[in-house]
Legacy VTK file of the C-alpha trace (Angstrom):
# vtk DataFile Version 3.0
C-alpha trace
ASCII
DATASET POLYDATA
POINTS 509 float
-34.217 -9.100 -68.461
-35.580 -11.733 -70.420
-33.450 -12.860 -73.012
-34.461 -14.451 -76.382
-34.529 -18.503 -76.542
-36.355 -19.003 -79.795
-37.850 -17.328 -82.365
-41.464 -16.641 -80.594
-39.325 -15.255 -77.504
-38.421 -11.604 -78.049
-36.919 -8.763 -75.748
-39.550 -7.879 -73.630
-39.271 -4.111 -75.104
-39.173 -5.201 -78.595
-42.050 -7.566 -78.382
-44.246 -4.908 -77.292
-43.261 -2.646 -80.330
-43.646 -5.820 -82.564
-47.284 -6.189 -81.120
-48.021 -2.367 -81.797
-46.566 -2.003 -84.912
-46.691 -5.330 -86.944
-49.791 -7.251 -88.276
-50.881 -10.774 -86.703
-49.728 -12.587 -89.437
-46.339 -11.090 -89.915
-44.959 -14.549 -89.291
-46.112 -15.790 -92.671
-43.257 -13.728 -94.227
-40.220 -15.928 -94.323
-37.685 -12.930 -94.446
-39.621 -11.149 -91.354
-38.593 -14.109 -88.697
-34.938 -13.714 -89.753
-35.030 -9.896 -89.631
-36.855 -9.841 -86.223
-34.670 -12.449 -84.772
-31.559 -10.481 -85.929
-32.895 -7.004 -84.441
-34.157 -9.101 -81.352
-30.475 -10.202 -80.990
-29.053 -6.722 -81.401
-31.698 -5.715 -78.344
-30.414 -8.445 -76.186
-26.643 -7.496 -76.758
-27.285 -3.860 -76.306
-29.268 -4.845 -72.701
-26.175 -6.930 -71.818
-23.617 -4.235 -72.106
-25.946 -2.036 -70.527
-25.589 -4.224 -67.433
-22.056 -4.901 -67.714
-21.321 -1.047 -68.019
-23.826 -0.468 -64.873
-21.671 -3.155 -63.213
-18.482 -1.200 -63.949
-19.876 2.259 -62.765
-21.196 1.180 -59.549
-17.284 0.629 -58.071
-16.314 3.864 -59.735
-19.104 5.658 -57.982
-18.265 4.213 -54.806
-14.533 5.462 -55.394
-15.299 8.670 -56.253
-17.573 9.060 -52.932
-14.574 7.717 -50.830
-12.281 9.855 -52.778
-14.809 13.021 -52.355
-15.112 11.933 -48.454
-11.348 12.013 -47.965
-10.830 15.239 -50.393
-13.294 16.911 -47.560
-11.616 15.561 -44.281
-8.424 16.898 -45.867
-10.171 20.103 -46.384
-11.012 20.294 -43.079
-7.793 19.094 -41.614
-6.006 21.847 -43.446
-8.625 24.310 -42.499
-7.969 23.384 -38.772
-4.034 23.254 -39.015
-4.427 26.940 -40.515
-6.505 28.335 -37.602
-4.178 26.589 -35.000
-1.002 27.737 -36.801
-2.754 31.205 -36.957
-3.610 31.016 -33.210
-0.168 29.526 -32.450
1.687 32.345 -34.286
-0.383 34.906 -32.632
0.802 33.862 -29.186
4.498 34.158 -30.403
6.481 36.899 -28.935
7.360 38.247 -32.265
9.846 40.947 -33.065
8.858 44.388 -32.933
9.336 45.220 -36.911
7.431 41.713 -37.305
3.512 42.578 -38.562
1.502 39.283 -38.183
-0.520 38.927 -41.673
-4.265 38.464 -41.941
-4.441 34.481 -42.307
-7.153 32.968 -43.706
-8.063 29.339 -44.493
-6.929 29.253 -47.911
-3.503 31.164 -47.675
-1.508 28.250 -46.318
1.256 29.109 -48.343
1.200 32.804 -46.656
1.970 31.255 -43.378
4.634 28.542 -44.540
6.284 31.792 -45.917
5.622 33.488 -42.710
6.850 30.601 -40.448
9.950 29.860 -42.606
10.852 33.811 -41.930
10.686 33.407 -38.377
12.698 30.213 -38.546
15.482 32.295 -40.304
14.821 34.888 -37.540
15.375 32.300 -34.857
18.541 30.921 -36.134
19.621 34.355 -36.249
19.134 34.494 -32.326
20.843 31.083 -31.901
23.919 32.480 -33.787
24.026 35.284 -31.694
23.378 33.246 -28.248
26.537 30.473 -29.721
28.559 33.898 -29.972
27.320 34.859 -26.434
28.124 31.847 -25.012
31.527 31.262 -26.571
32.242 34.845 -24.983
30.764 34.108 -21.699
33.282 30.833 -21.926
36.233 33.104 -22.894
35.331 35.359 -19.774
34.978 32.501 -17.654
38.397 30.732 -18.629
40.201 34.477 -18.008
38.521 34.739 -14.823
39.791 31.174 -13.871
43.175 32.295 -15.046
43.304 35.472 -13.274
42.405 33.968 -10.172
44.873 31.434 -10.653
47.283 34.142 -11.187
46.089 35.971 -8.224
46.412 32.880 -6.255
49.979 32.188 -6.921
50.931 36.225 -6.554
48.764 36.378 -3.140
50.097 33.162 -1.649
53.680 33.422 -2.505
54.402 36.161 -0.377
51.607 34.863 2.548
53.578 31.583 2.566
56.902 33.582 3.394
55.276 35.473 6.258
53.266 32.383 7.520
56.329 29.995 7.650
58.622 32.713 9.058
56.297 33.167 11.906
56.096 29.435 12.927
59.883 29.529 12.397
60.163 32.336 14.912
57.670 30.767 17.205
59.677 27.842 17.502
62.811 30.258 19.250
62.691 31.862 22.702
61.506 35.307 22.952
60.605 37.679 25.615
56.913 37.427 26.573
55.727 40.526 24.434
57.488 39.096 21.521
55.761 36.257 21.842
52.433 37.986 22.136
53.570 40.077 18.902
54.224 36.807 17.141
51.041 35.425 18.128
49.196 38.423 17.085
50.953 38.137 13.707
49.726 34.365 13.423
45.956 35.211 14.311
46.341 38.044 11.066
48.243 35.819 8.998
46.007 33.119 9.285
42.774 35.491 9.180
44.206 36.529 5.727
44.945 32.727 4.524
41.154 32.093 5.456
40.046 34.545 3.739
41.930 33.969 0.168
41.031 30.535 0.762
37.464 31.222 0.743
37.432 33.196 -2.286
39.494 30.866 -4.483
37.781 27.533 -2.966
34.418 29.655 -3.960
35.417 30.411 -7.168
36.843 26.378 -7.818
33.502 25.151 -6.778
31.573 27.496 -8.946
33.564 26.580 -12.281
33.317 22.997 -11.271
36.916 22.094 -10.865
36.034 20.200 -7.471
35.949 16.378 -7.359
35.680 14.127 -4.543
38.442 11.592 -3.674
37.691 8.142 -2.664
40.347 7.463 0.059
40.301 5.707 3.368
40.413 7.531 6.431
39.625 7.006 10.081
36.645 9.344 11.014
36.974 9.569 14.714
40.651 10.591 14.206
39.584 13.246 11.586
36.744 14.795 13.959
39.403 14.474 17.083
41.908 16.482 15.017
39.380 19.289 13.807
38.348 19.657 17.697
42.024 19.989 19.122
43.044 22.360 16.253
40.237 24.543 17.135
40.162 24.075 20.968
43.245 26.938 21.524
41.404 29.486 19.466
37.984 28.831 21.478
39.649 29.086 24.964
40.619 32.463 24.513
36.833 32.899 24.186
35.955 31.137 27.137
34.235 28.688 25.047
34.509 24.873 25.101
34.539 22.293 22.470
32.935 19.100 22.808
32.806 15.817 20.574
30.279 13.122 20.569
30.996 10.398 18.687
28.575 7.147 17.820
30.497 4.154 18.556
28.719 2.001 16.155
29.931 4.187 13.484
32.681 2.092 11.381
35.903 4.346 12.015
37.288 3.815 8.905
35.792 4.890 6.062
36.340 5.883 2.186
35.719 9.348 0.974
37.196 12.707 0.442
38.672 13.377 4.133
40.009 16.814 3.052
36.281 18.114 1.515
34.505 16.528 5.086
37.431 18.286 6.988
36.617 21.814 5.267
33.129 21.171 5.799
33.391 20.647 9.609
36.180 23.266 10.180
34.092 25.695 8.014
30.983 24.920 10.637
33.010 24.533 13.755
34.998 27.843 13.272
31.528 29.625 12.361
30.671 28.551 15.706
33.598 29.843 17.341
33.403 32.870 15.424
29.842 34.032 16.659
30.134 32.585 20.215
31.305 34.844 22.921
31.215 32.298 26.003
29.731 29.212 26.270
29.893 25.652 24.512
30.066 24.112 20.856
29.220 20.782 20.248
30.310 18.496 17.365
28.558 15.475 16.961
28.702 12.539 14.527
25.705 9.993 14.530
25.287 7.107 12.366
21.791 7.182 10.587
21.893 3.697 8.974
24.261 1.138 7.869
24.333 -0.980 4.950
26.679 -3.910 4.092
29.184 -1.586 2.182
28.066 2.287 3.537
26.874 4.223 6.097
24.890 7.261 6.006
26.043 9.755 9.189
24.656 12.800 10.466
27.033 15.425 11.411
25.970 18.588 13.636
27.375 21.218 15.171
25.728 23.335 18.061
26.694 26.547 19.338
25.019 28.848 22.071
26.058 32.015 20.106
24.170 34.931 18.865
21.893 32.939 16.931
20.315 33.818 13.817
16.683 35.608 13.039
14.102 33.367 11.304
13.604 35.784 8.422
17.231 35.480 7.669
17.898 31.771 7.653
16.830 31.581 4.146
19.909 33.403 2.924
22.904 32.701 4.969
23.909 29.727 2.507
23.872 32.503 -0.433
27.001 33.478 -1.545
29.013 36.888 -0.168
26.030 37.001 2.124
25.643 37.408 5.994
22.502 37.462 8.228
22.680 41.116 8.895
24.572 43.695 8.096
25.771 44.489 11.584
27.550 40.698 11.299
30.011 41.638 8.670
30.681 44.795 10.570
31.060 43.139 14.203
32.794 39.996 12.909
34.232 40.412 9.564
34.764 37.690 7.022
33.568 37.269 3.206
30.457 35.646 3.587
31.282 32.582 1.333
32.274 30.142 4.337
28.416 28.693 4.643
28.009 28.853 0.672
30.827 27.103 0.308
30.359 24.552 3.056
26.611 24.187 1.400
28.181 23.432 -2.149
30.620 20.682 -0.708
27.896 19.039 1.162
25.750 19.110 -1.949
28.755 17.306 -3.439
28.422 14.585 -1.322
24.673 14.147 -2.119
23.323 15.630 1.229
21.912 18.759 2.434
22.654 20.826 5.155
20.124 22.397 7.382
20.105 25.111 10.574
17.815 25.546 13.246
18.634 28.854 15.213
16.653 31.137 17.552
18.393 34.895 18.266
20.498 34.647 21.331
20.242 31.192 22.081
22.355 29.655 19.327
22.463 27.862 16.208
22.773 23.761 15.136
23.873 23.075 11.724
23.316 19.376 10.442
23.622 17.291 7.552
23.800 13.712 6.492
26.016 12.233 3.877
26.843 8.570 2.892
30.307 7.018 2.979
31.655 3.855 1.890
32.857 1.357 4.883
36.667 0.623 4.548
37.584 -2.524 2.951
40.787 -2.999 5.239
40.701 -1.096 7.905
44.255 -2.294 8.827
45.878 -0.185 6.804
44.669 2.919 8.271
47.824 3.754 10.322
48.297 6.969 12.564
52.014 7.455 10.937
51.660 11.222 11.958
51.874 9.889 15.773
54.999 7.849 14.963
57.101 10.431 13.248
59.783 12.851 14.778
62.200 15.433 13.028
65.112 12.345 12.872
62.866 10.534 10.393
63.984 12.271 7.346
67.367 12.779 8.677
70.056 12.188 5.716
67.161 12.284 2.830
68.476 14.158 -0.080
66.033 16.524 -1.843
66.135 18.795 -4.795
64.332 22.069 -4.364
62.895 23.965 -7.558
61.527 27.155 -6.716
62.471 30.728 -8.078
61.279 32.978 -5.250
64.080 33.808 -2.838
62.261 34.125 0.385
60.157 30.660 -0.489
63.888 29.053 -1.126
65.143 30.555 2.373
61.937 29.533 4.033
61.873 25.685 2.626
65.615 25.109 3.103
65.374 26.237 7.007
62.788 23.600 7.236
64.847 21.038 5.506
67.618 21.887 7.387
65.792 21.534 10.639
64.682 18.142 9.584
68.333 17.121 9.045
67.922 16.877 5.172
70.593 17.231 2.498
69.302 19.731 -0.345
70.077 21.051 -3.611
68.296 23.955 -5.512
67.439 25.092 -8.671
66.311 28.665 -9.606
63.991 27.225 -12.794
62.798 24.095 -14.477
65.399 23.633 -16.834
68.121 23.671 -14.103
65.986 21.263 -12.686
65.982 18.835 -15.681
69.990 19.114 -15.970
70.461 18.290 -12.196
68.293 15.313 -12.131
69.974 14.186 -15.730
73.495 14.099 -13.256
72.426 13.293 -10.046
70.380 11.286 -8.018
67.994 12.555 -5.509
65.246 10.839 -2.987
62.835 13.441 -3.480
61.909 16.561 -6.114
59.877 19.551 -4.628
58.676 21.229 -8.006
57.535 24.877 -8.063
54.785 25.099 -10.976
55.331 28.768 -12.062
58.721 29.570 -12.916
60.491 31.687 -15.769
62.351 29.853 -18.785
60.356 26.661 -17.682
57.643 25.843 -15.833
57.309 22.882 -13.160
55.087 21.098 -15.248
57.246 21.232 -18.607
60.214 20.150 -16.325
58.517 17.287 -15.022
57.388 16.037 -18.672
61.203 16.198 -19.647
62.494 14.538 -16.199
60.210 11.681 -17.044
61.274 11.034 -20.353
64.303 9.384 -18.696
63.503 9.112 -14.827
60.265 7.459 -14.307
60.986 6.845 -10.530
61.768 9.649 -8.533
59.365 11.367 -6.910
58.286 14.957 -7.350
55.910 16.866 -5.200
54.127 19.829 -6.547
54.632 23.134 -4.242
51.634 25.431 -5.981
50.270 28.758 -4.594
47.513 28.610 -7.240
44.712 26.061 -6.233
42.530 26.526 -9.714
43.111 24.136 -12.769
46.597 22.323 -11.065
45.255 19.206 -9.370
44.436 16.894 -12.619
47.618 18.887 -14.807
49.755 17.720 -11.719
49.186 14.161 -12.339
49.078 14.196 -16.083
52.591 15.166 -16.364
53.986 12.417 -13.833
53.940 14.145 -10.468
53.077 12.465 -7.451
51.346 14.919 -5.299
51.328 18.216 -4.496
51.418 20.619 -1.218
49.521 24.261 -1.630
51.208 27.097 -0.261
51.643 28.431 2.158
52.106 24.869 3.418
51.707 23.511 6.371
55.415 22.320 7.754
53.133 19.103 9.062
52.053 18.668 5.931
55.210 19.183 3.937
56.878 16.652 6.152
54.274 13.993 5.853
54.730 14.361 2.103
58.281 14.034 1.937
57.859 11.144 4.383
55.265 9.654 2.249
56.501 9.611 -1.168
60.602 9.975 -0.579
62.572 6.808 -1.996
64.602 5.416 0.976
68.382 5.009 0.573
LINES 1 510
509 0 1 2 3 4 5 6 7 8 9 10 11 12 13 14 15 16 17 18 19 20 21 22 23 24 25 26 27 28 29 30 31 32 33 34 35 36 37 38 39 40 41 42 43 44 45 46 47 48 49 50 51 52 53 54 55 56 57 58 59 60 61 62 63 64 65 66 67 68 69 70 71 72 73 74 75 76 77 78 79 80 81 82 83 84 85 86 87 88 89 90 91 92 93 94 95 96 97 98 99 100 101 102 103 104 105 106 107 108 109 110 111 112 113 114 115 116 117 118 119 120 121 122 123 124 125 126 127 128 129 130 131 132 133 134 135 136 137 138 139 140 141 142 143 144 145 146 147 148 149 150 151 152 153 154 155 156 157 158 159 160 161 162 163 164 165 166 167 168 169 170 171 172 173 174 175 176 177 178 179 180 181 182 183 184 185 186 187 188 189 190 191 192 193 194 195 196 197 198 199 200 201 202 203 204 205 206 207 208 209 210 211 212 213 214 215 216 217 218 219 220 221 222 223 224 225 226 227 228 229 230 231 232 233 234 235 236 237 238 239 240 241 242 243 244 245 246 247 248 249 250 251 252 253 254 255 256 257 258 259 260 261 262 263 264 265 266 267 268 269 270 271 272 273 274 275 276 277 278 279 280 281 282 283 284 285 286 287 288 289 290 291 292 293 294 295 296 297 298 299 300 301 302 303 304 305 306 307 308 309 310 311 312 313 314 315 316 317 318 319 320 321 322 323 324 325 326 327 328 329 330 331 332 333 334 335 336 337 338 339 340 341 342 343 344 345 346 347 348 349 350 351 352 353 354 355 356 357 358 359 360 361 362 363 364 365 366 367 368 369 370 371 372 373 374 375 376 377 378 379 380 381 382 383 384 385 386 387 388 389 390 391 392 393 394 395 396 397 398 399 400 401 402 403 404 405 406 407 408 409 410 411 412 413 414 415 416 417 418 419 420 421 422 423 424 425 426 427 428 429 430 431 432 433 434 435 436 437 438 439 440 441 442 443 444 445 446 447 448 449 450 451 452 453 454 455 456 457 458 459 460 461 462 463 464 465 466 467 468 469 470 471 472 473 474 475 476 477 478 479 480 481 482 483 484 485 486 487 488 489 490 491 492 493 494 495 496 497 498 499 500 501 502 503 504 505 506 507 508
């Protein structure tokens, strides 16, 4: 644009109009110059304002174009979202009474309403699942409580049978009576194993088993297992040998009870399915670190073996290799299932190699901590005799008359002085009035149970050792220690175990 600088230079368009419509001599009229300059100024101002307006419009156009582009992208994204939502909803496993609407790109609102409807339905399902879970938990608790009660009811009379059989075997009898007592002992031990299998499996299934970390002598543990089974094995003309790797540190830290249970199950199983031949127990060091050692344990037999197609199911609960096995050898089919779960608890894995008619080899590797102070592991049981507890004063708290009679027979045999209480309330009264070196406390009793009695005793007596006598193995161990007891012995109790527990905890006079 050309701007007017003086009277002779006009706006380009205005100058063309002047040349076209005014005479050549128009400048001789003085008023005409003032008029033309005024009009020219108007044209120049108009042109300037027009350019300013264009400058303002250009960014607006760019912004409009950008906004339009974004809007198109959002429309495309909305279309893709609607399409994906529609495809996703179509793949859902909808309730039978839910009919999938005909969705298009514009009815996002209908999709949102339908999804909300699905969410409400899902919330209803979740509420039902929570209710079902609560009911399942209640059923599990009821099952646990039932098993705990059945454990007590089964073990209480069984304790009497086993203990009386043991006591009778200590006396002199005719050869026929001795043979009858051996048969009775064998039958009661088998019954005890069956009960233990069922209750132990239920305890493991309920997640109630926690591994202990105590110091023990691994070689002694394996030797004792071998000795405990040798008599039964010898009756079947089966020899048992133990091969122990001398590079394994003898004193380790772990759970000797559960490790014994694993090895006992495997060795007893080997004896059970081997009519004649040899069973080999082996412990071989896998690797050794500064504070831990990995040991491979194995049990090999020359028994009936297992068919290849049955190997995958022998560790299942209530399963045995073949139906004929159950009929011929008996058992619950839980032993190997329990063994596998206990090995799993140790972080190991149990495996088996077997061939029909050639025998089986079960093996597993677990890691145990090295004992920090090996000298603390003493073979006290080898130094004890029946005079060790002579004169020890004990309070026996037990409501079942047969158990009282059996327990007191052992206490008398060991030369101990005892007092009895038929329930927890009487026990609390006697502890308040007398001094005892140890208390043997039954857990389930009328009027006041062993837990409540112990809590009351601990209010005025913090030191007298209290050992729980329990026929229930479920949900007892933690609570025993929580109420202030020092340990427990499971019924039917092993006299040697009871003797050692009393010797360990009794306050010395």
